[in-house]
VOVEXPA-547165 format. One line per 4 residues: number of its first residue (from 0); their letters; for each residue y negated, z negated, x negated of N, C-alpha, C. Coordinates in nm, 2 decimals. Example, Ala and Ser with C-alpha at 12.3 -4.5 7.8 and 13.67 -1.06 7.14 Angstrom:
VOVEXPA-547165
0> AS> 0.57/-0.78/-1.32/0.45/-0.78/-1.23/0.33/-0.78/-1.32 ~ 0.22/-0.71/-1.28/0.11/-0.71/-1.37/0.00/-0.79/-1.29
This chain:
VOVEXPA-547165
0> XXXX> 0.12/-0.01/-0.08/0.00/0.01/0.02/-0.12/0.01/-0.12 ~ -0.20/0.12/-0.08/-0.32/0.12/-0.16/-0.42/-0.02/-0.14 ~ -0.47/-0.06/-0.21/-0.58/-0.20/-0.22/-0.71/-0.14/-0.17 ~ -0.77/-0.20/-0.05/-0.92/-0.17/-0.02/-1.01/-0.30/-0.04
4> XXXX> -1.11/-0.27/-0.04/-1.22/-0.37/-0.05/-1.23/-0.45/0.06 ~ -1.21/-0.41/0.16/-1.24/-0.47/0.29/-1.13/-0.40/0.39 ~ -1.12/-0.49/0.51/-1.01/-0.44/0.64/-1.07/-0.49/0.74 ~ -1.06/-0.36/0.84/-1.11/-0.44/0.98/-1.02/-0.53/1.06
8> XXXX> -1.05/-0.59/1.14/-0.94/-0.69/1.21/-0.82/-0.60/1.27 ~ -0.85/-0.46/1.32/-0.73/-0.37/1.35/-0.68/-0.34/1.24 ~ -0.71/-0.32/1.13/-0.60/-0.28/1.02/-0.54/-0.41/0.97 ~ -0.61/-0.52/0.98/-0.55/-0.64/0.91/-0.41/-0.69/1.02
12> XXXX> -0.45/-0.66/1.17/-0.35/-0.68/1.26/-0.22/-0.58/1.24 ~ -0.25/-0.46/1.21/-0.15/-0.37/1.18/-0.07/-0.41/1.07 ~ -0.14/-0.41/0.96/-0.07/-0.45/0.81/0.02/-0.56/0.85 ~ -0.04/-0.66/0.90/0.06/-0.79/0.88/0.12/-0.83/1.01
16> XXXX> 0.12/-0.74/1.11/0.18/-0.78/1.23/0.13/-0.90/1.30 ~ 0.02/-0.93/1.32/-0.05/-1.04/1.37/-0.13/-0.98/1.49 ~ -0.15/-1.04/1.59/-0.25/-1.01/1.70/-0.41/-1.04/1.65 ~ -0.47/-0.97/1.71/-0.60/-0.96/1.71/-0.65/-1.10/1.74
20> XXXX> -0.59/-1.15/1.88/-0.61/-1.28/1.95/-0.59/-1.39/1.82 ~ -0.51/-1.38/1.75/-0.44/-1.49/1.67/-0.53/-1.50/1.55 ~ -0.58/-1.36/1.50/-0.67/-1.34/1.39/-0.82/-1.42/1.43 ~ -0.84/-1.39/1.56/-0.99/-1.47/1.58/-0.97/-1.59/1.59
24> XXXX> -0.88/-1.67/1.64/-0.85/-1.79/1.64/-0.86/-1.83/1.47 ~ -0.79/-1.80/1.38/-0.78/-1.82/1.27/-0.89/-1.83/1.20 ~ -0.98/-1.72/1.24/-1.10/-1.73/1.20/-1.20/-1.83/1.27 ~ -1.19/-1.87/1.39/-1.25/-1.97/1.45/-1.25/-2.10/1.39
28> XXXX> -1.13/-2.15/1.34/-1.08/-2.25/1.28/-1.11/-2.28/1.16 ~ -1.12/-2.16/1.07/-1.16/-2.17/0.90/-1.04/-2.15/0.85 ~ -0.94/-2.07/0.92/-0.81/-2.05/0.83/-0.82/-1.92/0.76 ~ -0.85/-1.82/0.83/-0.85/-1.68/0.76/-0.98/-1.66/0.80
32> XXXX> -1.09/-1.68/0.72/-1.23/-1.63/0.75/-1.27/-1.49/0.74 ~ -1.34/-1.44/0.80/-1.40/-1.32/0.79/-1.53/-1.28/0.76 ~ -1.57/-1.17/0.70/-1.73/-1.13/0.67/-1.76/-1.06/0.80 ~ -1.89/-1.09/0.83/-1.96/-1.04/0.94/-2.07/-0.94/0.88
36> XXXX> -2.08/-0.83/0.94/-2.21/-0.72/0.89/-2.31/-0.77/0.96 ~ -2.44/-0.76/0.92/-2.56/-0.80/1.00/-2.58/-0.70/1.08 ~ -2.53/-0.56/1.06/-2.55/-0.44/1.18/-2.48/-0.42/1.30 ~ -2.35/-0.45/1.27/-2.27/-0.46/1.37/-2.19/-0.59/1.40
40> XXXX> -2.19/-0.70/1.33/-2.12/-0.83/1.36/-1.97/-0.78/1.38 ~ -1.92/-0.67/1.31/-1.76/-0.66/1.31/-1.68/-0.76/1.21 ~ -1.58/-0.81/1.25/-1.51/-0.89/1.16/-1.44/-0.79/1.02 ~ -1.47/-0.83/0.93/-1.40/-0.76/0.81/-1.35/-0.88/0.71
44> XXXX> -1.24/-0.81/0.66/-1.17/-0.91/0.56/-1.11/-0.89/0.43 ~ -1.14/-0.97/0.34/-1.11/-0.92/0.22/-0.95/-0.91/0.18 ~ -0.92/-0.86/0.06/-0.76/-0.83/0.00/-0.72/-1.00/-0.02 ~ -0.79/-1.08/-0.05/-0.75/-1.20/-0.06/-0.71/-1.28/0.07
48> XXXX> -0.79/-1.24/0.16/-0.79/-1.31/0.32/-0.65/-1.24/0.38 ~ -0.64/-1.09/0.32/-0.50/-1.05/0.39/-0.39/-1.12/0.33 ~ -0.38/-1.13/0.20/-0.25/-1.19/0.12/-0.26/-1.36/0.16 ~ -0.34/-1.42/0.26/-0.31/-1.52/0.31/-0.21/-1.53/0.43
52> XXXX> -0.21/-1.42/0.48/-0.12/-1.39/0.61/0.00/-1.43/0.59 ~ 0.08/-1.38/0.48/0.22/-1.40/0.45/0.26/-1.53/0.41 ~ 0.16/-1.63/0.33/0.18/-1.74/0.33/0.16/-1.83/0.44 ~ 0.06/-1.80/0.54/0.07/-1.87/0.66/0.20/-1.86/0.75
56> XXXX> 0.25/-1.73/0.72/0.39/-1.71/0.81/0.49/-1.77/0.73 ~ 0.48/-1.81/0.63/0.61/-1.89/0.55/0.60/-2.06/0.60 ~ 0.46/-2.06/0.59/0.43/-2.21/0.63/0.48/-2.23/0.77 ~ 0.44/-2.13/0.86/0.49/-2.17/1.02/0.63/-2.15/1.03
60> XXXX> 0.70/-2.07/0.94/0.86/-2.07/0.95/0.92/-2.20/0.92 ~ 0.83/-2.27/0.82/0.88/-2.41/0.78/0.84/-2.52/0.86 ~ 0.78/-2.48/0.99/0.75/-2.57/1.12/0.60/-2.64/1.08 ~ 0.52/-2.59/0.99/0.39/-2.67/0.99/0.27/-2.62/1.07
64> XXXX> 0.20/-2.71/1.11/0.12/-2.69/1.20/-0.02/-2.63/1.13 ~ -0.10/-2.56/1.20/-0.24/-2.50/1.16/-0.31/-2.58/1.06 ~ -0.35/-2.70/1.13/-0.41/-2.79/1.04/-0.36/-2.82/0.91 ~ -0.23/-2.87/0.90/-0.15/-2.88/0.78/-0.18/-2.75/0.70
68> XXXX> -0.15/-2.65/0.76/-0.17/-2.52/0.67/-0.30/-2.50/0.58 ~ -0.41/-2.55/0.66/-0.54/-2.54/0.63/-0.57/-2.62/0.52 ~ -0.51/-2.73/0.52/-0.53/-2.84/0.39/-0.44/-2.79/0.28 ~ -0.32/-2.75/0.31/-0.25/-2.71/0.19/-0.33/-2.57/0.11
72> XXXX> -0.40/-2.50/0.18/-0.45/-2.36/0.15/-0.61/-2.38/0.07 ~ -0.65/-2.48/0.14/-0.79/-2.53/0.05/-0.78/-2.56/-0.09 ~ -0.64/-2.66/-0.11/-0.64/-2.70/-0.23/-0.75/-2.80/-0.27 ~ -0.80/-2.89/-0.18/-0.90/-2.97/-0.20/-0.83/-3.12/-0.23
76> XXXX> -0.72/-3.15/-0.22/-0.67/-3.26/-0.25/-0.68/-3.29/-0.42 ~ -0.72/-3.42/-0.48/-0.71/-3.46/-0.58/-0.59/-3.44/-0.69 ~ -0.49/-3.46/-0.60/-0.34/-3.42/-0.65/-0.27/-3.33/-0.57 ~ -0.29/-3.19/-0.60/-0.26/-3.12/-0.51/-0.10/-3.10/-0.51
80> XXXX> -0.03/-3.10/-0.60/0.12/-3.13/-0.59/0.15/-3.24/-0.53 ~ 0.10/-3.38/-0.55/0.16/-3.49/-0.49/0.13/-3.48/-0.34 ~ 0.02/-3.42/-0.29/-0.01/-3.42/-0.16/0.08/-3.30/-0.08 ~ 0.12/-3.21/-0.15/0.24/-3.10/-0.10/0.37/-3.16/-0.10
84> XXXX> 0.42/-3.26/-0.22/0.55/-3.30/-0.21/0.53/-3.42/-0.11 ~ 0.46/-3.48/-0.07/0.46/-3.58/0.04/0.44/-3.53/0.17 ~ 0.37/-3.43/0.21/0.36/-3.34/0.32/0.50/-3.27/0.34 ~ 0.61/-3.22/0.23/0.72/-3.16/0.22/0.84/-3.27/0.28
88> XXXX> 0.82/-3.36/0.22/0.92/-3.49/0.23/0.92/-3.54/0.39 ~ 0.77/-3.54/0.44/0.76/-3.56/0.58/0.82/-3.46/0.66 ~ 0.78/-3.34/0.63/0.84/-3.25/0.73/1.01/-3.24/0.73 ~ 1.06/-3.28/0.60/1.22/-3.27/0.59/1.25/-3.38/0.69
92> XXXX> 1.18/-3.50/0.67/1.24/-3.64/0.78/1.22/-3.58/0.92 ~ 1.12/-3.51/0.98/1.09/-3.48/1.08/1.20/-3.35/1.14 ~ 1.23/-3.26/1.04/1.32/-3.16/1.07/1.48/-3.25/1.11 ~ 1.51/-3.33/1.04/1.64/-3.41/1.02/1.65/-3.48/1.16
96> XXXX> 1.52/-3.54/1.20/1.52/-3.62/1.34/1.54/-3.51/1.48 ~ 1.46/-3.38/1.44/1.48/-3.29/1.54/1.61/-3.22/1.55 ~ 1.69/-3.23/1.46/1.79/-3.17/1.43/1.94/-3.25/1.52 ~ 1.90/-3.36/1.48/1.96/-3.49/1.56/1.95/-3.46/1.72
100> XXXX> 1.82/-3.45/1.75/1.79/-3.44/1.87/1.85/-3.34/1.95 ~ 1.85/-3.24/1.86/1.90/-3.08/1.94/2.04/-3.11/1.95 ~ 2.11/-3.16/1.85/2.26/-3.16/1.84/2.30/-3.27/1.98 ~ 2.22/-3.36/2.01/2.26/-3.44/2.11/2.22/-3.36/2.24
104> XXXX> 2.12/-3.30/2.24/2.09/-3.19/2.36/2.22/-3.09/2.38 ~ 2.26/-3.04/2.26/2.36/-2.92/2.28/2.50/-2.99/2.32 ~ 2.53/-3.13/2.27/2.64/-3.17/2.32/2.64/-3.22/2.45 ~ 2.52/-3.27/2.50/2.54/-3.28/2.64/2.52/-3.17/2.76
108> XXXX> 2.47/-3.07/2.72/2.50/-2.94/2.79/2.63/-2.89/2.79 ~ 2.69/-2.90/2.67/2.86/-2.84/2.66/2.90/-2.94/2.77 ~ 2.90/-3.08/2.74/2.99/-3.14/2.82/2.97/-3.13/2.97 ~ 2.82/-3.12/3.00/2.81/-3.08/3.15/2.88/-2.95/3.20
112> XXXX> 2.86/-2.86/3.10/2.92/-2.73/3.15/3.05/-2.73/3.19 ~ 3.11/-2.82/3.11/3.27/-2.84/3.10/3.30/-2.90/3.23 ~ 3.26/-2.99/3.26/3.25/-3.05/3.42/3.25/-2.96/3.53 ~ 3.13/-2.87/3.50/3.11/-2.77/3.59/3.22/-2.67/3.65
116> XXXX> 3.27/-2.65/3.51/3.38/-2.55/3.50/3.51/-2.62/3.56 ~ 3.54/-2.73/3.53/3.63/-2.80/3.58/3.63/-2.83/3.73 ~ 3.53/-2.85/3.77/3.50/-2.85/3.91/3.53/-2.73/3.98 ~ 3.47/-2.63/3.93/3.51/-2.50/4.00/3.64/-2.45/4.00
120> XXXX> 3.73/-2.47/3.92/3.87/-2.47/3.90/3.93/-2.54/4.04 ~ 3.92/-2.68/4.00/3.96/-2.75/4.12/3.93/-2.71/4.24 ~ 3.81/-2.68/4.25/3.82/-2.63/4.41/3.87/-2.51/4.44 ~ 3.84/-2.40/4.35/3.88/-2.27/4.37/4.03/-2.27/4.41
124> XXXX> 4.10/-2.34/4.32/4.26/-2.35/4.34/4.29/-2.45/4.44 ~ 4.23/-2.55/4.48/4.26/-2.65/4.56/4.37/-2.76/4.51 ~ 4.33/-2.80/4.40/4.42/-2.89/4.33/4.39/-3.03/4.39 ~ 4.52/-3.08/4.47/4.52/-3.19/4.50/4.64/-3.27/4.48
128> XXXX> 4.72/-3.20/4.39/4.86/-3.26/4.39/4.84/-3.39/4.26 ~ 4.93/-3.49/4.28/4.95/-3.61/4.20/5.04/-3.55/4.05 ~ 4.97/-3.63/3.93/5.05/-3.57/3.82/5.03/-3.69/3.74 ~ 5.14/-3.71/3.63/5.12/-3.82/3.55/5.11/-3.76/3.40
132> XXXX> 5.03/-3.80/3.32/4.96/-3.75/3.22/4.94/-3.86/3.10 ~ 4.93/-3.83/2.99/4.87/-3.89/2.89/4.72/-3.89/2.90 ~ 4.67/-3.97/2.87/4.49/-4.00/2.86/4.45/-4.02/2.71 ~ 4.39/-3.94/2.66/4.35/-3.98/2.50/4.27/-4.11/2.52
136> XXXX> 4.28/-4.19/2.41/4.21/-4.30/2.39/4.05/-4.26/2.37 ~ 3.95/-4.34/2.42/3.83/-4.34/2.41/3.76/-4.47/2.41 ~ 3.64/-4.50/2.33/3.58/-4.62/2.35/3.46/-4.59/2.42 ~ 3.41/-4.62/2.54/3.32/-4.61/2.64/3.24/-4.71/2.65
140> XXXX> 3.08/-4.67/2.65/2.99/-4.78/2.67/3.01/-4.85/2.82 ~ 2.99/-4.96/2.86/3.02/-5.01/2.96/2.93/-5.11/3.01 ~ 2.90/-5.16/3.15/2.82/-5.26/3.18/2.88/-5.31/3.33 ~ 2.90/-5.43/3.35/2.99/-5.47/3.46/2.90/-5.51/3.56
144> XXXX> 2.93/-5.47/3.69/2.81/-5.49/3.79/2.89/-5.54/3.95 ~ 2.84/-5.61/4.03/2.89/-5.62/4.17/2.86/-5.48/4.23 ~ 2.98/-5.45/4.32/2.99/-5.34/4.41/3.02/-5.37/4.54 ~ 2.92/-5.28/4.62/2.89/-5.35/4.76/2.93/-5.24/4.87
148> XXXX> 2.98/-5.12/4.79/3.04/-5.01/4.86/2.94/-4.88/4.87 ~ 2.80/-4.89/4.81/2.71/-4.79/4.78/2.77/-4.68/4.67 ~ 2.87/-4.61/4.67/2.88/-4.52/4.57/2.80/-4.45/4.48 ~ 2.70/-4.38/4.59/2.59/-4.29/4.53/2.51/-4.40/4.43
152> XXXX> 2.46/-4.50/4.46/2.38/-4.60/4.39/2.46/-4.64/4.25 ~ 2.61/-4.64/4.28/2.70/-4.67/4.15/2.71/-4.56/4.05 ~ 2.70/-4.43/4.09/2.71/-4.32/4.01/2.59/-4.28/3.95 ~ 2.48/-4.30/4.01/2.34/-4.28/3.98/2.28/-4.39/3.96
156> XXXX> 2.31/-4.47/3.84/2.30/-4.61/3.83/2.18/-4.65/3.76 ~ 2.09/-4.71/3.82/1.95/-4.74/3.77/1.96/-4.85/3.66 ~ 2.05/-4.97/3.70/2.07/-5.07/3.63/2.16/-5.01/3.48 ~ 2.24/-4.95/3.49/2.32/-4.89/3.36/2.22/-4.76/3.29
160> XXXX> 2.14/-4.70/3.36/2.03/-4.62/3.29/1.94/-4.70/3.19 ~ 1.93/-4.81/3.25/1.81/-4.92/3.19/1.89/-4.98/3.09 ~ 2.01/-5.00/3.07/2.08/-5.06/3.01/2.11/-4.99/2.89 ~ 2.13/-4.83/2.91/2.15/-4.77/2.79/2.02/-4.75/2.71
164> XXXX> 1.91/-4.74/2.78/1.79/-4.72/2.70/1.76/-4.85/2.62 ~ 1.79/-4.96/2.68/1.76/-5.07/2.62/1.84/-5.09/2.47 ~ 1.99/-5.04/2.49/2.07/-5.04/2.37/2.01/-4.92/2.26 ~ 1.91/-4.85/2.30/1.87/-4.75/2.20/2.00/-4.62/2.19
168> XXXX> 2.07/-4.61/2.29/2.17/-4.50/2.26/2.12/-4.38/2.40 ~ 2.24/-4.30/2.39/2.23/-4.20/2.48/2.38/-4.17/2.53 ~ 2.39/-4.11/2.65/2.52/-4.10/2.72/2.54/-3.94/2.74 ~ 2.69/-3.93/2.74/2.71/-3.76/2.79/2.83/-3.78/2.85
172> XXXX> 2.90/-3.66/2.94/3.00/-3.66/2.99/2.98/-3.71/3.13 ~ 3.12/-3.74/3.20/3.12/-3.79/3.32/3.10/-3.95/3.32 ~ 3.06/-4.00/3.44/3.04/-4.12/3.48/3.21/-4.16/3.51 ~ 3.25/-4.29/3.48/3.38/-4.33/3.50/3.32/-4.47/3.58
176> XXXX> 3.41/-4.49/3.67/3.41/-4.65/3.74/3.53/-4.71/3.72 ~ 3.53/-4.82/3.65/3.67/-4.91/3.67/3.65/-5.01/3.80 ~ 3.74/-5.00/3.89/3.73/-5.06/3.98/3.86/-5.18/3.99 ~ 3.83/-5.33/3.99/3.93/-5.44/3.95/4.02/-5.43/4.06
180> XXXX> 4.02/-5.38/4.18/4.13/-5.38/4.27/4.11/-5.28/4.34 ~ 4.24/-5.17/4.33/4.24/-5.07/4.44/4.26/-5.08/4.57 ~ 4.31/-5.19/4.59/4.30/-5.21/4.76/4.16/-5.26/4.82 ~ 4.11/-5.30/4.74/3.95/-5.35/4.77/3.86/-5.20/4.78
184> XXXX> 3.90/-5.11/4.68/3.84/-4.99/4.68/3.86/-4.92/4.79 ~ 3.99/-4.92/4.86/4.04/-4.82/4.96/3.96/-4.91/5.10 ~ 3.97/-5.02/5.08/3.90/-5.08/5.19/3.77/-5.09/5.20 ~ 3.70/-5.07/5.11/3.53/-5.08/5.09/3.50/-5.21/5.08
188> XXXX> 3.58/-5.31/5.04/3.56/-5.47/5.00/3.45/-5.46/4.88 ~ 3.36/-5.57/4.88/3.28/-5.59/4.77/3.37/-5.62/4.64 ~ 3.37/-5.60/4.52/3.41/-5.62/4.42/3.34/-5.61/4.26 ~ 3.39/-5.67/4.17/3.33/-5.63/4.02/3.38/-5.49/3.98
192> XXXX> 3.27/-5.41/3.95/3.32/-5.32/3.86/3.26/-5.28/3.73 ~ 3.32/-5.17/3.64/3.26/-5.13/3.53/3.20/-5.02/3.52 ~ 3.07/-4.97/3.51/3.04/-4.85/3.48/3.03/-4.78/3.36 ~ 3.11/-4.68/3.32/3.13/-4.66/3.19/3.10/-4.50/3.14
196> XXXX> 3.07/-4.48/3.04/3.04/-4.35/2.99/3.03/-4.32/2.81 ~ 3.07/-4.20/2.79/3.08/-4.16/2.67/2.93/-4.20/2.58 ~ 2.92/-4.22/2.46/2.80/-4.24/2.42/2.78/-4.14/2.30 ~ 2.64/-4.09/2.29/2.63/-4.01/2.17/2.60/-4.05/2.04
200> XXXX> 2.56/-4.19/2.04/2.55/-4.25/1.92/2.64/-4.36/1.89 ~ 2.74/-4.33/1.83/2.84/-4.45/1.82/2.83/-4.54/1.75 ~ 2.73/-4.55/1.65/2.68/-4.66/1.61/2.55/-4.74/1.67 ~ 2.53/-4.70/1.77/2.42/-4.75/1.87/2.48/-4.90/1.94
204> XXXX> 2.38/-4.97/2.00/2.42/-5.09/2.05/2.47/-5.08/2.17 ~ 2.53/-5.18/2.26/2.58/-5.21/2.39/2.73/-5.23/2.36 ~ 2.78/-5.29/2.50/2.92/-5.30/2.49/3.01/-5.18/2.52 ~ 3.13/-5.21/2.43/3.23/-5.09/2.45/3.35/-5.15/2.49
208> XXXX> 3.40/-5.07/2.57/3.56/-5.09/2.62/3.66/-4.98/2.59 ~ 3.77/-5.00/2.56/3.88/-4.91/2.54/3.93/-4.85/2.67 ~ 3.93/-4.74/2.69/4.00/-4.64/2.80/4.09/-4.56/2.75 ~ 4.20/-4.54/2.84/4.31/-4.45/2.82/4.42/-4.50/2.70
212> XXXX> 4.46/-4.40/2.62/4.55/-4.41/2.53/4.70/-4.47/2.59 ~ 4.73/-4.39/2.71/4.85/-4.47/2.78/4.89/-4.35/2.91 ~ 4.96/-4.38/2.97/5.02/-4.29/3.06/4.96/-4.30/3.20 ~ 4.87/-4.21/3.26/4.81/-4.24/3.39/4.85/-4.17/3.49
216> XXXX> 4.85/-4.19/3.61/4.86/-4.11/3.72/4.74/-4.03/3.77 ~ 4.73/-3.93/3.81/4.59/-3.85/3.82/4.60/-3.77/3.94 ~ 4.48/-3.76/4.03/4.49/-3.71/4.15/4.31/-3.67/4.16 ~ 4.30/-3.56/4.21/4.17/-3.50/4.24/4.15/-3.51/4.40
220> XXXX> 4.03/-3.57/4.40/4.00/-3.59/4.56/3.84/-3.50/4.56 ~ 3.86/-3.40/4.67/3.75/-3.32/4.68/3.69/-3.32/4.80 ~ 3.56/-3.36/4.80/3.48/-3.36/4.91/3.41/-3.48/4.91 ~ 3.36/-3.54/5.05/3.29/-3.68/5.05/3.37/-3.80/4.98
224> XXXX> 3.31/-3.90/4.95/3.35/-4.01/4.90/3.40/-4.12/5.02 ~ 3.33/-4.07/5.14/3.38/-4.16/5.26/3.51/-4.13/5.29 ~ 3.57/-4.02/5.26/3.71/-4.00/5.28/3.80/-4.03/5.15 ~ 3.77/-4.08/5.06/3.86/-4.08/4.96/3.97/-4.19/4.96
228> XXXX> 3.99/-4.29/5.05/4.09/-4.38/5.08/4.22/-4.30/5.14 ~ 4.17/-4.19/5.17/4.30/-4.06/5.23/4.39/-4.04/5.11 ~ 4.28/-4.00/4.99/4.36/-3.95/4.89/4.44/-4.06/4.80 ~ 4.36/-4.20/4.83/4.42/-4.29/4.76/4.57/-4.34/4.83
232> XXXX> 4.58/-4.34/4.95/4.71/-4.37/5.02/4.80/-4.25/4.99 ~ 4.76/-4.13/4.98/4.87/-4.02/4.93/4.91/-4.04/4.78 ~ 4.80/-4.10/4.70/4.83/-4.11/4.55/4.94/-4.23/4.54 ~ 4.90/-4.36/4.61/4.98/-4.46/4.59/5.13/-4.43/4.62
236> XXXX> 5.13/-4.37/4.74/5.28/-4.32/4.81/5.36/-4.24/4.72 ~ 5.27/-4.14/4.64/5.36/-4.04/4.54/5.40/-4.14/4.42 ~ 5.32/-4.24/4.38/5.36/-4.33/4.28/5.47/-4.41/4.30 ~ 5.47/-4.45/4.42/5.57/-4.54/4.45/5.71/-4.46/4.48
240> XXXX> 5.71/-4.35/4.52/5.82/-4.28/4.56/5.89/-4.20/4.45 ~ 5.80/-4.20/4.33/5.85/-4.14/4.21/5.88/-4.23/4.12 ~ 5.92/-4.36/4.14/5.98/-4.46/4.06/5.89/-4.51/3.96 ~ 5.74/-4.51/4.00/5.66/-4.56/3.89/5.59/-4.70/3.96
244> XXXX> 5.57/-4.79/3.83/5.49/-4.91/3.89/5.37/-4.89/3.82 ~ 5.25/-4.96/3.93/5.10/-4.94/3.90/5.06/-5.05/3.88 ~ 4.95/-5.05/3.81/4.84/-5.16/3.78/4.77/-5.18/3.92 ~ 4.72/-5.29/3.92/4.63/-5.34/4.04/4.50/-5.27/4.03
248> XXXX> 4.42/-5.24/3.93/4.31/-5.18/3.91/4.33/-5.02/3.91 ~ 4.20/-4.94/3.91/4.19/-4.81/3.92/4.05/-4.75/3.86 ~ 4.05/-4.63/3.83/3.94/-4.58/3.78/3.91/-4.45/3.85 ~ 3.79/-4.42/3.87/3.75/-4.28/3.92/3.66/-4.20/3.81
252> XXXX> 3.68/-4.08/3.80/3.61/-4.02/3.71/3.54/-3.88/3.77 ~ 3.41/-3.89/3.77/3.31/-3.82/3.86/3.30/-3.70/3.78 ~ 3.36/-3.59/3.83/3.37/-3.46/3.78/3.27/-3.37/3.82 ~ 3.22/-3.40/3.94/3.10/-3.33/4.00/3.07/-3.42/4.11
256> XXXX> 2.96/-3.48/4.11/2.89/-3.55/4.21/2.74/-3.54/4.25 ~ 2.65/-3.66/4.27/2.53/-3.65/4.30/2.45/-3.63/4.20 ~ 2.48/-3.63/4.06/2.42/-3.58/3.98/2.41/-3.41/3.96 ~ 2.50/-3.38/4.01/2.54/-3.22/4.02/2.48/-3.15/4.14
260> XXXX> 2.52/-3.22/4.26/2.47/-3.15/4.37/2.48/-3.22/4.50 ~ 2.39/-3.23/4.56/2.37/-3.34/4.72/2.48/-3.27/4.80 ~ 2.53/-3.19/4.79/2.65/-3.12/4.88/2.78/-3.22/4.84 ~ 2.82/-3.30/4.94/2.94/-3.36/4.94/3.06/-3.29/4.94
264> XXXX> 3.05/-3.19/5.01/3.16/-3.09/5.01/3.22/-3.03/4.89 ~ 3.14/-3.04/4.79/3.16/-2.97/4.65/3.20/-3.08/4.52 ~ 3.18/-3.20/4.59/3.20/-3.33/4.50/3.37/-3.33/4.47 ~ 3.39/-3.35/4.32/3.51/-3.37/4.27/3.53/-3.51/4.20
268> XXXX> 3.60/-3.56/4.23/3.66/-3.70/4.16/3.80/-3.69/4.13 ~ 3.80/-3.75/4.03/3.96/-3.80/3.94/4.00/-3.91/3.99 ~ 4.09/-3.97/4.06/4.14/-4.08/4.06/4.25/-4.11/3.93 ~ 4.25/-4.23/3.87/4.30/-4.25/3.77/4.40/-4.40/3.77
272> XXXX> 4.52/-4.41/3.76/4.58/-4.57/3.75/4.67/-4.55/3.64 ~ 4.67/-4.67/3.56/4.77/-4.68/3.47/4.92/-4.68/3.51 ~ 5.01/-4.64/3.49/5.15/-4.66/3.54/5.27/-4.64/3.44 ~ 5.35/-4.72/3.47/5.50/-4.71/3.40/5.61/-4.70/3.48
276> XXXX> 5.74/-4.66/3.43/5.84/-4.64/3.47/5.91/-4.77/3.54 ~ 5.94/-4.76/3.65/6.01/-4.91/3.71/6.15/-4.92/3.64 ~ 6.20/-5.03/3.57/6.32/-5.04/3.52/6.43/-5.02/3.62 ~ 6.54/-4.93/3.59/6.64/-4.90/3.68/6.74/-5.04/3.70
């Protein structure tokens, strides 16, 4: 590219692939200053100003803000390299934190996408059969609470949300509720429950409880929670008929619920209870 003494704003825009609007703004804040001719007031730029654009683009690529770029380019610090080193160290720390936050967002979105896909398949195939399966062990964040039958408030749980925030943690995946009595759950009686969910910060605060790591009977309930006792009756009947002993407590895993849609016809809940073979 032949070197010129001066470039118009149009030429600079075309050569550097920067909009005229951006160049006018850079001029306004003193980042890339233009020369003005008295007779026409047109913006003109020197070759040195043209060469500032690639520098700014590179700083922008690294995530620096315009006021930070202006300080770097001015070189007015007493210790230029010391100031740059400090700024770059701060930027690296900022980027590390942003990377952690982005990873948390990605994991949360992926987990929710998996639940949506699971709910779609369960509803499409009408999966209501009881099965016995090995449930992988996991440590879940939990909080014990009294339960008065209001399942919506138990799933979208303000007390648990505040608890998670106080522990400086973040949660992902489905909500689990551990009911201390499967019979009271079926009858809608008050009882103590545990709200449980996977954490995104394994080293964060809050109480943990072991879940899974055993054989469990599983059955999906499709539709409103008001009719879930019917699925429980089928569930318990199947367990007894097939020669299994079951615990008195149970778990509900909310695949799709009020977090996903207010249309209860599309709610999918997995019922889980620990089982073992009855001795012959």
